[in-house]
C-alpha positions as a Markdown table, in Angstrom:
| # | Residue | x | y | z |
|---|---|---|---|---|
| 1 | Ser | 174.3 | 135.1 | 267.6 |
| 2 | Glu | 174.9 | 133.1 | 264.5 |
| 3 | Leu | 171.2 | 133.3 | 263.6 |
| 4 | Phe | 171.4 | 137.4 | 263.8 |
| 5 | Lys | 173.4 | 137.2 | 261.3 |
| 6 | Lys | 171.2 | 134.6 | 259.3 |
| 7 | Glu | 168.5 | 136.2 | 259.2 |
| 8 | Asn | 170.5 | 140.2 | 258.4 |
| 9 | Met | 172.3 | 138.6 | 255.6 |
| 10 | Arg | 168.8 | 137.3 | 254.4 |
| 11 | Ser | 167.6 | 141.1 | 254.5 |
| 12 | Ile | 170.2 | 142.5 | 252.5 |
| 13 | Leu | 169.9 | 140.1 | 249.9 |
| 14 | Ile | 166.4 | 140.4 | 249.3 |
| 15 | Met | 166.5 | 144.4 | 249.3 |
| 16 | Ser | 169.4 | 144.0 | 247.1 |
| 17 | Thr | 167.3 | 142.0 | 244.3 |
| 18 | Leu | 165.0 | 144.4 | 244.8 |
| 19 | Phe | 167.1 | 147.8 | 244.2 |
| 20 | Leu | 168.9 | 145.9 | 241.4 |
| 21 | Ala | 165.4 | 144.9 | 240.9 |
| 22 | Ala | 164.4 | 148.4 | 240.4 |
| 23 | Cys | 167.3 | 149.4 | 238.7 |
| 24 | Gly | 166.5 | 146.9 | 235.6 |
| 25 | Leu | 169.9 | 145.2 | 236.5 |
| 26 | Phe | 168.0 | 142.2 | 237.6 |
| 27 | Pro | 164.7 | 141.9 | 235.6 |
| 28 | Gln | 161.7 | 140.8 | 236.4 |
| 29 | Ser | 160.6 | 137.3 | 233.8 |
| 30 | His | 158.3 | 137.3 | 231.6 |
| 31 | Leu | 155.5 | 136.2 | 234.0 |
| 32 | Asp | 156.6 | 138.3 | 236.9 |
| 33 | Arg | 156.0 | 141.3 | 234.5 |
| 34 | Val | 153.0 | 140.3 | 233.5 |
| 35 | Arg | 151.3 | 140.1 | 236.6 |
| 36 | Asp | 152.9 | 143.2 | 237.9 |
| 37 | Glu | 151.6 | 144.8 | 235.2 |
| 38 | Gly | 147.9 | 143.6 | 235.6 |
| 39 | Val | 147.2 | 142.8 | 231.7 |
| 40 | Leu | 148.1 | 139.5 | 229.0 |
| 41 | Arg | 148.9 | 141.2 | 225.8 |
| 42 | Val | 147.2 | 138.9 | 222.8 |
| 43 | Leu | 147.5 | 139.2 | 219.3 |
| 44 | Thr | 145.2 | 137.9 | 217.4 |
| 45 | Arg | 142.9 | 138.1 | 213.6 |
| 46 | Asn | 139.8 | 138.1 | 213.0 |
| 47 | Ser | 138.7 | 134.6 | 211.9 |
| 48 | Ala | 135.6 | 132.2 | 213.0 |
| 49 | Thr | 138.3 | 129.6 | 213.7 |
| 50 | Thr | 140.5 | 132.4 | 216.5 |
| 51 | Tyr | 138.3 | 135.7 | 217.4 |
| 52 | Phe | 135.3 | 137.3 | 216.8 |
| 53 | Gln | 132.4 | 139.8 | 217.8 |
| 54 | Gly | 129.6 | 137.2 | 218.1 |
| 55 | Pro | 125.9 | 138.1 | 218.5 |
| 56 | His | 126.8 | 137.8 | 222.6 |
| 57 | Gly | 130.1 | 139.3 | 222.6 |
| 58 | Pro | 134.2 | 138.3 | 221.9 |
| 59 | Ala | 134.2 | 134.8 | 220.8 |
| 60 | Gly | 136.1 | 132.2 | 219.2 |
| 61 | Leu | 138.5 | 129.6 | 220.0 |
| 62 | Glu | 141.6 | 131.3 | 220.5 |
| 63 | Tyr | 139.6 | 133.9 | 222.8 |
| 64 | Asp | 138.0 | 131.6 | 224.9 |
| 65 | Leu | 141.3 | 130.3 | 225.3 |
| 66 | Val | 143.1 | 133.3 | 225.9 |
| 67 | Ala | 140.2 | 135.0 | 228.6 |
| 68 | Gly | 140.3 | 131.5 | 230.8 |
| 69 | Phe | 144.8 | 132.0 | 230.6 |
| 70 | Ala | 143.7 | 135.4 | 232.0 |
| 71 | Glu | 141.9 | 134.2 | 233.9 |
| 72 | Tyr | 144.4 | 132.1 | 235.5 |
| 73 | Leu | 146.6 | 134.8 | 235.4 |
| 74 | Gly | 144.7 | 136.8 | 237.8 |
| 75 | Val | 145.4 | 140.1 | 235.2 |
| 76 | Lys | 143.1 | 141.6 | 232.6 |
| 77 | Leu | 142.9 | 140.5 | 228.2 |
| 78 | Lys | 143.8 | 143.3 | 226.4 |
| 79 | Ile | 143.1 | 142.4 | 222.5 |
| 80 | Glu | 145.0 | 143.4 | 219.4 |
| 81 | Thr | 144.1 | 142.4 | 215.9 |
| 82 | Pro | 146.8 | 143.6 | 213.1 |
| 83 | Glu | 145.9 | 143.6 | 210.2 |
| 84 | Thr | 147.9 | 140.5 | 208.4 |
| 85 | Leu | 149.4 | 137.8 | 209.6 |
| 86 | Thr | 152.6 | 139.2 | 209.0 |
| 87 | Gln | 152.2 | 142.0 | 211.1 |
| 88 | Ile | 152.1 | 139.5 | 214.0 |
| 89 | Leu | 154.6 | 137.7 | 213.2 |
| 90 | His | 156.5 | 140.9 | 213.3 |
| 91 | Lys | 155.5 | 142.3 | 216.3 |
| 92 | Ile | 155.6 | 139.1 | 218.8 |
| 93 | Gly | 158.9 | 138.5 | 217.5 |
| 94 | Ala | 159.6 | 141.9 | 218.0 |
| 95 | Gly | 158.3 | 141.6 | 222.1 |
| 96 | Glu | 155.5 | 143.8 | 221.3 |
| 97 | Ala | 153.5 | 141.4 | 222.6 |
| 98 | Asp | 153.8 | 139.5 | 225.4 |
| 99 | Met | 151.6 | 136.5 | 223.0 |
| 100 | Ala | 150.3 | 135.4 | 219.7 |
| 101 | Ala | 147.0 | 133.3 | 219.7 |
| 102 | Ala | 145.5 | 133.4 | 216.6 |
| 103 | Gly | 145.8 | 129.5 | 215.0 |
| 104 | Leu | 149.7 | 129.9 | 214.4 |
| 105 | Ser | 151.2 | 126.6 | 213.6 |
| 106 | Val | 154.3 | 125.2 | 213.9 |
| 107 | Thr | 156.7 | 125.2 | 211.9 |
| 108 | Asp | 160.6 | 125.1 | 211.4 |
| 109 | Gly | 161.4 | 128.1 | 210.5 |
| 110 | Arg | 159.1 | 129.9 | 212.7 |
| 111 | Lys | 160.0 | 127.9 | 216.0 |
| 112 | Ala | 163.7 | 129.4 | 214.5 |
| 113 | Leu | 162.3 | 133.0 | 215.6 |
| 114 | Leu | 159.8 | 132.4 | 218.2 |
| 115 | Asn | 158.8 | 130.3 | 221.5 |
| 116 | Phe | 155.7 | 128.0 | 221.2 |
| 117 | Gly | 153.6 | 126.5 | 223.3 |
| 118 | Thr | 152.3 | 122.7 | 223.6 |
| 119 | Ser | 149.8 | 122.7 | 221.3 |
| 120 | Tyr | 146.4 | 122.8 | 222.0 |
| 121 | Gln | 144.5 | 121.8 | 218.4 |
| 122 | Arg | 146.2 | 119.7 | 214.9 |
| 123 | Ile | 144.8 | 121.1 | 211.7 |
| 124 | Thr | 145.5 | 120.0 | 207.9 |
| 125 | Pro | 146.8 | 121.9 | 205.2 |
| 126 | Gln | 144.3 | 121.2 | 202.0 |
| 127 | Leu | 144.5 | 122.6 | 199.1 |
| 128 | Val | 140.7 | 123.8 | 198.1 |
| 129 | Tyr | 139.1 | 124.5 | 194.7 |
| 130 | Arg | 135.8 | 124.9 | 193.2 |
| 131 | Val | 133.8 | 122.8 | 192.0 |
| 132 | Gly | 133.6 | 123.5 | 188.0 |
| 133 | Thr | 137.3 | 123.1 | 188.0 |
| 134 | Arg | 139.3 | 120.4 | 187.2 |
| 135 | Ala | 140.5 | 118.7 | 190.6 |
| 136 | Pro | 144.2 | 118.2 | 190.3 |
| 137 | Lys | 145.1 | 114.7 | 191.8 |
| 138 | Asn | 148.3 | 116.8 | 193.0 |
| 139 | Leu | 150.7 | 119.5 | 192.8 |
| 140 | Asp | 151.9 | 118.3 | 189.0 |
| 141 | Ala | 148.8 | 118.9 | 188.1 |
| 142 | Leu | 147.1 | 122.0 | 188.9 |
| 143 | His | 146.0 | 123.7 | 185.8 |
| 144 | Gly | 145.6 | 127.5 | 186.6 |
| 145 | Ser | 147.0 | 130.2 | 189.7 |
| 146 | Leu | 147.5 | 129.4 | 193.4 |
| 147 | Glu | 147.7 | 132.2 | 196.0 |
| 148 | Val | 148.3 | 131.6 | 199.4 |
| 149 | Val | 148.8 | 134.3 | 202.6 |
| 150 | Ala | 152.3 | 135.6 | 203.0 |
| 151 | Asp | 154.6 | 134.6 | 205.4 |
| 152 | Ser | 151.7 | 131.6 | 206.7 |
| 153 | Ser | 153.0 | 128.1 | 206.9 |
| 154 | His | 151.2 | 126.7 | 204.1 |
| 155 | Ala | 153.5 | 129.8 | 201.8 |
| 156 | Glu | 156.6 | 128.1 | 204.1 |
| 157 | Arg | 155.4 | 124.9 | 202.9 |
| 158 | Leu | 155.5 | 125.8 | 199.9 |
| 159 | Arg | 158.3 | 126.6 | 199.6 |
| 160 | Ser | 159.7 | 123.7 | 200.5 |
| 161 | Leu | 157.4 | 121.3 | 197.9 |
| 162 | Gln | 159.2 | 123.0 | 195.2 |
| 163 | Lys | 162.7 | 121.6 | 195.3 |
| 164 | Gln | 160.1 | 118.1 | 194.7 |
| 165 | His | 157.7 | 120.1 | 191.8 |
| 166 | Pro | 160.0 | 122.5 | 190.3 |
| 167 | Ala | 156.9 | 123.4 | 188.1 |
| 168 | Leu | 154.5 | 124.6 | 191.6 |
| 169 | Ser | 154.3 | 128.8 | 192.0 |
| 170 | Phe | 152.3 | 130.1 | 193.5 |
| 171 | Gln | 151.7 | 133.7 | 194.8 |
| 172 | Gln | 151.3 | 135.4 | 198.0 |
| 173 | Thr | 149.4 | 138.6 | 199.1 |
| 174 | Arg | 149.7 | 140.6 | 202.6 |
| 175 | Glu | 146.6 | 141.9 | 201.6 |
| 176 | Leu | 143.9 | 139.4 | 202.1 |
| 177 | Asp | 143.0 | 136.3 | 204.5 |
| 178 | Ser | 143.0 | 132.8 | 204.3 |
| 179 | Glu | 139.1 | 132.8 | 204.6 |
| 180 | Glu | 139.0 | 135.4 | 201.8 |
| 181 | Leu | 141.4 | 133.5 | 199.4 |
| 182 | Leu | 138.0 | 131.2 | 199.9 |
| 183 | Asn | 135.8 | 133.9 | 198.4 |
| 184 | Leu | 138.3 | 134.4 | 195.8 |
| 185 | Val | 138.3 | 131.2 | 194.9 |
| 186 | Trp | 134.4 | 130.5 | 195.0 |
| 187 | Glu | 134.7 | 133.7 | 193.5 |
| 188 | Gln | 135.9 | 132.1 | 190.9 |
| 189 | Val | 138.9 | 135.0 | 190.4 |
| 190 | Ile | 141.4 | 132.6 | 191.5 |
| 191 | Asp | 141.9 | 128.4 | 190.6 |
| 192 | Tyr | 143.3 | 127.3 | 194.2 |
| 193 | Thr | 144.6 | 127.7 | 197.6 |
| 194 | Val | 145.3 | 126.3 | 200.9 |
| 195 | Ala | 143.6 | 126.5 | 203.7 |
| 196 | Asp | 143.1 | 124.7 | 207.0 |
| 197 | Ser | 140.9 | 121.6 | 207.3 |
| 198 | Asn | 139.4 | 123.7 | 210.7 |
| 199 | Glu | 138.5 | 126.8 | 207.8 |
| 200 | Val | 137.4 | 124.8 | 205.2 |
| 201 | Ala | 134.8 | 123.4 | 207.1 |
| 202 | Ile | 134.0 | 125.7 | 208.1 |
| 203 | Ser | 133.7 | 128.2 | 205.5 |
| 204 | Arg | 132.1 | 125.2 | 203.4 |
| 205 | Arg | 128.6 | 126.5 | 204.5 |
| 206 | Phe | 129.0 | 130.1 | 203.2 |
| 207 | Tyr | 131.0 | 128.4 | 199.9 |
| 208 | Pro | 129.0 | 125.3 | 199.4 |
| 209 | Glu | 131.1 | 124.6 | 195.8 |
| 210 | Leu | 134.2 | 124.3 | 197.6 |
| 211 | Arg | 135.9 | 121.4 | 197.5 |
| 212 | Val | 139.2 | 119.8 | 199.7 |
| 213 | Ala | 141.6 | 118.5 | 196.5 |
| 214 | Phe | 143.8 | 116.9 | 199.0 |
| 215 | Asp | 145.8 | 117.5 | 202.0 |
| 216 | Leu | 149.0 | 119.1 | 201.3 |
| 217 | Ser | 151.0 | 117.7 | 204.3 |
| 218 | Pro | 150.5 | 115.5 | 207.2 |
| 219 | Ala | 148.0 | 116.8 | 210.2 |
| 220 | Glu | 150.0 | 119.8 | 212.0 |
| 221 | Ala | 150.1 | 121.4 | 215.1 |
| 222 | Leu | 148.5 | 124.4 | 216.5 |
| 223 | Ala | 150.5 | 126.5 | 219.8 |
| 224 | Trp | 150.3 | 129.8 | 221.1 |
| 225 | Ala | 153.6 | 132.3 | 219.7 |
| 226 | Phe | 156.2 | 134.0 | 223.2 |
| 227 | Pro | 158.7 | 136.6 | 221.7 |
| 228 | Pro | 162.2 | 135.3 | 221.6 |
| 229 | Gly | 164.9 | 134.2 | 223.9 |
| 230 | Glu | 165.6 | 132.3 | 227.2 |
| 231 | Asp | 163.0 | 133.5 | 229.9 |
| 232 | Arg | 159.8 | 130.6 | 228.8 |
| 233 | Ser | 158.6 | 132.1 | 232.0 |
| 234 | Leu | 155.1 | 132.4 | 230.5 |
| 235 | Val | 155.2 | 129.9 | 227.8 |
| 236 | Asp | 155.9 | 127.3 | 230.2 |
| 237 | Lys | 152.9 | 128.8 | 232.9 |
| 238 | Ala | 150.5 | 128.7 | 230.0 |
| 239 | Asp | 151.8 | 124.7 | 229.3 |
| 240 | Glu | 150.3 | 124.4 | 232.3 |
| 241 | Phe | 147.1 | 126.1 | 231.8 |
| 242 | Leu | 146.4 | 124.6 | 228.4 |
| 243 | Asn | 147.8 | 121.1 | 230.2 |
| 244 | Gly | 145.0 | 121.4 | 232.9 |
| 245 | Leu | 142.4 | 122.2 | 230.2 |
| 246 | Lys | 143.4 | 119.1 | 228.8 |
| 247 | Lys | 143.1 | 116.5 | 231.7 |
| 248 | Asn | 139.9 | 118.3 | 232.7 |
| 249 | Gly | 138.3 | 117.7 | 229.6 |
| 250 | Gln | 137.1 | 121.4 | 229.2 |
| 251 | Leu | 140.0 | 121.8 | 225.3 |
| 252 | Asp | 138.0 | 119.3 | 224.0 |
| 253 | Arg | 134.3 | 120.8 | 224.9 |
| 254 | Leu | 135.9 | 123.9 | 223.9 |
| 255 | Leu | 136.4 | 121.8 | 220.6 |
| 256 | Gln | 133.7 | 120.1 | 219.9 |
| 257 | Arg | 131.8 | 123.9 | 221.1 |
| 258 | Tyr | 133.0 | 125.4 | 218.0 |
| 259 | Tyr | 133.3 | 122.9 | 215.3 |
| 260 | Ala | 131.5 | 119.8 | 216.2 |
| 261 | Tyr | 127.5 | 121.3 | 215.0 |
| 262 | Val | 130.0 | 122.3 | 211.6 |
| 263 | Ser | 131.3 | 118.4 | 210.9 |
| 264 | Asp | 128.2 | 117.7 | 209.2 |
| 265 | Phe | 128.1 | 119.1 | 205.6 |
| 266 | Asp | 125.4 | 118.6 | 203.8 |
| 267 | Tyr | 125.9 | 121.0 | 200.5 |
| 268 | Val | 122.4 | 120.5 | 198.8 |
| 269 | Gly | 120.7 | 121.9 | 201.5 |
| 270 | Thr | 123.3 | 124.1 | 202.2 |
| 271 | Arg | 122.7 | 125.7 | 198.2 |
| 272 | Arg | 119.3 | 125.2 | 199.0 |
| 273 | Tyr | 119.5 | 127.6 | 202.2 |
| 274 | Met | 120.8 | 129.8 | 199.9 |
| 275 | Lys | 118.6 | 130.0 | 196.6 |
| 276 | His | 116.0 | 130.9 | 199.3 |
| 277 | Ile | 117.9 | 133.6 | 200.8 |
| 278 | Asp | 117.7 | 135.3 | 197.7 |
| 279 | Gln | 113.8 | 134.4 | 196.6 |
| 280 | Arg | 112.3 | 134.1 | 200.0 |
| 281 | Leu | 113.5 | 135.9 | 202.6 |
| 282 | Pro | 113.9 | 139.6 | 201.2 |
| 283 | Arg | 109.5 | 138.6 | 201.0 |
| 284 | Tyr | 110.1 | 138.5 | 205.6 |
| 285 | Gln | 113.1 | 140.1 | 206.2 |
| 286 | Ala | 111.4 | 143.1 | 207.9 |
| 287 | Trp | 108.2 | 141.5 | 209.9 |
| 288 | Phe | 111.4 | 139.2 | 211.5 |
| 289 | Glu | 113.6 | 142.4 | 211.4 |
| 290 | Gln | 110.6 | 144.2 | 213.3 |
| 291 | Ala | 109.5 | 140.8 | 214.9 |
| 292 | Gly | 113.5 | 141.4 | 216.3 |
| 293 | Lys | 112.6 | 145.1 | 217.5 |
| 294 | Asp | 110.3 | 144.5 | 219.6 |
| 295 | Thr | 110.7 | 141.1 | 221.1 |
| 296 | Gly | 115.1 | 141.7 | 221.6 |
| 297 | Val | 115.9 | 138.6 | 219.7 |
| 298 | Asp | 118.0 | 138.9 | 216.7 |
| 299 | Trp | 115.8 | 138.7 | 213.5 |
| 300 | Arg | 118.5 | 136.9 | 212.0 |
| 301 | Leu | 118.0 | 134.2 | 214.2 |
| 302 | Leu | 114.4 | 134.4 | 214.0 |
| 303 | Ala | 114.8 | 134.0 | 210.2 |
| 304 | Ala | 116.8 | 131.0 | 210.7 |
| 305 | Ile | 114.4 | 129.4 | 213.6 |
| 306 | Gly | 111.4 | 130.3 | 210.4 |
| 307 | Tyr | 113.8 | 128.1 | 207.8 |
| 308 | Gln | 114.4 | 125.4 | 209.8 |
| 309 | Glu | 109.9 | 125.3 | 210.5 |
| 310 | Ser | 109.2 | 125.6 | 207.1 |
| 311 | His | 111.6 | 126.7 | 204.5 |
| 312 | Trp | 110.3 | 129.9 | 204.6 |
| 313 | Asn | 106.9 | 128.6 | 203.4 |
| 314 | Pro | 103.8 | 130.2 | 205.1 |
| 315 | Lys | 101.0 | 127.4 | 204.2 |
| 316 | Ala | 103.4 | 124.9 | 205.5 |
| 317 | Val | 101.2 | 122.4 | 207.4 |
| 318 | Ser | 103.0 | 119.0 | 210.0 |
| 319 | Pro | 101.3 | 116.0 | 210.2 |
| 320 | Thr | 100.9 | 116.9 | 214.3 |
| 321 | Gly | 98.6 | 119.5 | 213.6 |
| 322 | Val | 101.5 | 123.2 | 213.5 |
| 323 | Arg | 101.3 | 125.3 | 210.7 |
| 324 | Gly | 102.4 | 128.0 | 209.2 |
| 325 | Leu | 105.9 | 129.7 | 208.3 |
| 326 | Met | 107.0 | 129.7 | 212.3 |
| 327 | Met | 104.8 | 125.8 | 212.8 |
| 328 | Leu | 102.7 | 126.7 | 216.0 |
| 329 | Thr | 100.2 | 125.4 | 217.3 |
| 330 | Arg | 96.8 | 127.3 | 217.8 |
| 331 | Ala | 96.9 | 127.3 | 220.8 |
| 332 | Thr | 100.7 | 128.6 | 221.1 |
| 333 | Met | 99.3 | 131.7 | 219.2 |
| 334 | Gln | 96.2 | 132.5 | 221.3 |
| 335 | Gln | 99.3 | 132.1 | 224.2 |
| 336 | Met | 101.4 | 134.1 | 222.7 |
| 337 | Gly | 97.8 | 136.8 | 222.8 |
| 338 | Ile | 97.7 | 136.2 | 218.5 |
| 339 | Asp | 94.3 | 136.3 | 217.2 |
| 340 | Lys | 95.0 | 135.4 | 213.2 |
| 341 | Asp | 95.1 | 132.5 | 210.7 |
| 342 | Arg | 98.0 | 131.0 | 211.7 |
| 343 | His | 99.1 | 131.2 | 207.3 |
| 344 | Asp | 99.6 | 134.3 | 208.0 |
| 345 | Ala | 102.9 | 135.4 | 208.2 |
| 346 | Gln | 104.0 | 138.4 | 209.8 |
| 347 | Ala | 101.4 | 136.9 | 211.9 |
| 348 | Ser | 103.1 | 133.8 | 212.5 |
| 349 | Ile | 106.8 | 135.3 | 212.6 |
| 350 | Glu | 105.9 | 137.6 | 215.8 |
| 351 | Gly | 104.0 | 134.6 | 217.4 |
| 352 | Gly | 107.0 | 132.4 | 217.2 |
| 353 | Ala | 109.2 | 135.3 | 218.4 |
| 354 | Arg | 107.2 | 136.3 | 220.9 |
| 355 | Tyr | 107.4 | 132.4 | 222.0 |
| 356 | Ile | 111.1 | 131.9 | 221.9 |
| 357 | Ala | 111.3 | 135.1 | 223.7 |
| 358 | Arg | 108.7 | 133.8 | 227.0 |
| 359 | Val | 111.3 | 130.3 | 226.3 |
| 360 | Lys | 114.6 | 132.1 | 227.1 |
| 361 | Lys | 113.2 | 133.9 | 230.4 |
| 362 | Arg | 112.6 | 130.7 | 231.3 |
| 363 | Ile | 116.1 | 129.1 | 231.5 |
| 364 | Ala | 118.0 | 130.2 | 234.4 |
| 365 | Glu | 119.7 | 133.4 | 234.4 |
| 366 | His | 122.9 | 132.2 | 236.0 |
| 367 | Ile | 123.2 | 130.0 | 232.2 |
| 368 | Gly | 125.5 | 132.0 | 230.3 |
| 369 | Glu | 125.3 | 133.0 | 226.5 |
| 370 | Pro | 124.9 | 131.3 | 224.0 |
| 371 | Asp | 123.8 | 128.8 | 226.0 |
| 372 | Arg | 121.0 | 129.8 | 227.2 |
| 373 | Thr | 120.1 | 130.9 | 223.7 |
| 374 | Trp | 120.6 | 127.1 | 222.2 |
| 375 | Met | 119.0 | 126.0 | 225.1 |
| 376 | Ala | 116.1 | 127.9 | 224.1 |
| 377 | Leu | 116.1 | 126.5 | 221.1 |
| 378 | Ala | 116.0 | 122.8 | 222.1 |
| 379 | Ala | 112.9 | 124.0 | 224.2 |
| 380 | Tyr | 110.9 | 125.9 | 221.8 |
| 381 | Asn | 111.5 | 121.6 | 219.6 |
| 382 | Val | 111.0 | 119.5 | 222.3 |
| 383 | Gly | 109.1 | 121.6 | 225.5 |
| 384 | Tyr | 111.1 | 123.2 | 228.7 |
| 385 | Gly | 109.8 | 120.4 | 230.7 |
| 386 | His | 111.5 | 117.9 | 229.0 |
| 387 | Leu | 115.4 | 120.6 | 228.6 |
| 388 | Glu | 114.6 | 120.3 | 232.6 |
| 389 | Asp | 115.1 | 117.0 | 232.4 |
| 390 | Ala | 117.8 | 116.1 | 230.4 |
| 391 | Arg | 119.7 | 119.0 | 232.4 |
| 392 | Ile | 118.5 | 117.0 | 235.7 |
| 393 | Leu | 119.8 | 113.7 | 233.8 |
| 394 | Ala | 123.1 | 115.6 | 232.8 |
| 395 | Lys | 124.1 | 117.0 | 236.9 |
| 396 | Asn | 123.4 | 113.0 | 238.2 |
| 397 | Asp | 125.7 | 111.9 | 236.1 |
| 398 | Gly | 128.7 | 114.8 | 236.8 |
| 399 | Ala | 128.2 | 116.3 | 233.5 |
| 400 | Asp | 127.8 | 120.2 | 233.5 |
| 401 | Ala | 123.9 | 120.8 | 232.9 |
| 402 | Asp | 124.7 | 124.7 | 231.9 |
| 403 | Lys | 126.3 | 124.2 | 229.1 |
| 404 | Trp | 125.0 | 122.9 | 225.3 |
| 405 | Ile | 127.6 | 120.7 | 225.1 |
| 406 | Asp | 127.5 | 118.5 | 227.4 |
| 407 | Leu | 123.3 | 118.7 | 227.5 |
| 408 | Lys | 123.5 | 117.8 | 223.8 |
| 409 | Lys | 124.6 | 114.7 | 225.0 |
| 410 | Tyr | 121.6 | 113.5 | 227.5 |
| 411 | Leu | 118.5 | 114.5 | 225.4 |
| 412 | Pro | 118.8 | 111.6 | 223.5 |
| 413 | Leu | 119.3 | 109.6 | 226.0 |
| 414 | Leu | 114.8 | 110.8 | 226.5 |
| 415 | Ser | 114.1 | 108.3 | 224.2 |
| 416 | Gln | 115.4 | 105.4 | 226.6 |
| 417 | Lys | 113.1 | 103.7 | 228.9 |
| 418 | Lys | 116.0 | 103.3 | 231.5 |
| 419 | Trp | 116.1 | 107.1 | 231.1 |
| 420 | Tyr | 113.2 | 108.0 | 230.9 |
| 421 | Gln | 111.3 | 106.6 | 233.2 |
| 422 | Gln | 113.9 | 108.7 | 236.2 |
| 423 | Thr | 112.3 | 111.3 | 234.0 |
| 424 | Arg | 109.2 | 113.7 | 235.5 |
| 425 | Tyr | 108.1 | 114.3 | 231.9 |
| 426 | Gly | 108.9 | 111.2 | 230.2 |
| 427 | Tyr | 109.4 | 110.0 | 226.8 |
| 428 | Ala | 110.4 | 112.7 | 224.2 |
| 429 | Arg | 112.4 | 112.2 | 220.7 |
| 430 | Gly | 115.2 | 113.9 | 222.4 |
| 431 | Arg | 117.3 | 113.1 | 219.5 |
| 432 | Glu | 115.3 | 115.5 | 217.7 |
| 433 | Pro | 116.2 | 118.7 | 219.9 |
| 434 | Val | 120.2 | 118.1 | 219.5 |
| 435 | Arg | 119.3 | 118.1 | 215.4 |
| 436 | Tyr | 117.4 | 121.6 | 215.4 |
| 437 | Val | 119.8 | 123.3 | 217.5 |
| 438 | Glu | 122.9 | 122.5 | 215.1 |
| 439 | Asn | 120.5 | 123.0 | 212.0 |
| 440 | Val | 119.8 | 126.7 | 213.1 |
| 441 | Arg | 123.1 | 127.4 | 214.3 |
| 442 | Ser | 124.1 | 127.0 | 210.5 |
| 443 | Tyr | 121.2 | 128.5 | 209.4 |
| 444 | Tyr | 122.0 | 131.4 | 211.8 |
| 445 | Asp | 125.3 | 131.6 | 210.4 |
| 446 | Ile | 125.5 | 131.3 | 207.2 |
| 447 | Leu | 123.4 | 134.9 | 207.8 |
| 448 | Val | 125.4 | 137.0 | 210.1 |
| 449 | Trp | 127.7 | 136.3 | 207.7 |
| 450 | Leu | 125.6 | 137.3 | 205.2 |
| 451 | Thr | 124.4 | 140.3 | 207.1 |
| 452 | Asp | 128.0 | 141.0 | 208.1 |
| 453 | Lys | 129.9 | 140.4 | 204.7 |
| 454 | Glu | 126.6 | 143.1 | 203.2 |
| 455 | Arg | 128.0 | 146.3 | 205.7 |
| 456 | Ala | 131.6 | 145.3 | 205.2 |
| 457 | Pro | 134.0 | 147.3 | 202.2 |
| 458 | Asp | 133.7 | 144.6 | 198.7 |
| 459 | Arg | 137.0 | 143.3 | 199.1 |
| 460 | Arg | 137.1 | 140.3 | 196.1 |
| 461 | Thr | 139.0 | 141.9 | 194.0 |
| 462 | Pro | 141.9 | 140.2 | 194.1 |
| 463 | Ala | 144.7 | 142.7 | 195.9 |
| 464 | Leu | 148.7 | 143.3 | 194.7 |
| 465 | Ser | 150.3 | 139.9 | 195.1 |
| 466 | Val | 154.1 | 138.8 | 196.3 |
| 467 | Asp | 155.0 | 137.2 | 193.3 |
| 468 | Ser | 156.6 | 134.2 | 194.8 |
| 469 | Pro | 158.4 | 132.3 | 191.6 |
| 470 | Ala | 159.4 | 128.3 | 191.3 |
| 471 | Leu | 162.3 | 128.1 | 192.6 |
């Protein structure tokens, strides 16, 4: 019959397609290949703005995004971190990975060689110098050495600008990354570099004397890069995923999570903190480390809390009656089983460590890190009951009460009668725990950076660079 002929023909077509695919004569799409292999291979770079191993495991904006994309595809994520940007661009151009998520600016030069997806963030390339170096007003007023990462969008932009600024010259390095070049500017080994605005915002907490002279160009789009060619199946799926994050607000929450707390830069406070790390912390570091071992809390987090509480001053006293290095009440010390003078620095550190560990245990186990730690810090400051009140307000408003980035919007409401009348524990100065957590996070980040830097090989000596003469 006619129906039998149609079904028979359909079966033949399906079998032929499968046979051709098996023989490699009818290749799979990029998306189908990833799904069949069950692995998404991603190139990225180690950086505070992309991917790094944090105290609670892998972290970074790019990591969170690609981990979500892999889950969206139903496959495992495989991360590779080539040593240089040049290697990342070469590998993705040669199809040796499925995509590159490395904070890549979309430039004309790169678009000619690679496929790019939709933008998920905009940044501005900025010329950076250190206090003490003459601040240039434009590219014609540079007085010293300018060095950038080889094959970066910054190098591409500078080459283009050489047409309008014939005297402009710069060097490219294949050995150092952007953060290391910022370090060289701070160390006064080189005079200038160019870095993206998000990297500058984070790095200035570590290098407080760095300054932005001017923007090198208008804001640029960051996007994921994919192998060249007409097959855009994986690109289109990535766009679908990112556009979904934009629509439901998840992308904004991720950007807030990684950048909101560093936007309020305090040069004087950061400079004082770095000085106190050198002059005060060594007296107490061994006690912080021991308390960390005893409680399972990162000693650097304990030290950050101690600095926020007292600037590591064991004689500190507040008008509310808390005192000591960790600023504890007598009742809290007794609850922690410590019967010593609160001005005893070792006892105070031990008491504070036990207390933050106890508070953290009260936070719901299903809340993941690092949100669980940030909530514990807020509870340490304002009290567990007020934290729960804020979580209830967030839930009632349809927000995610398990995410710090959402919860911190509701804590300040506890100081408004309209809202705290709805809560069990009533009024609280809700803005204080938000500021408290953000400050501790910044102090903690700096300590982590310093201790990791001490363990890493010294790369501050400038490496051999590739000259880029003026055209």
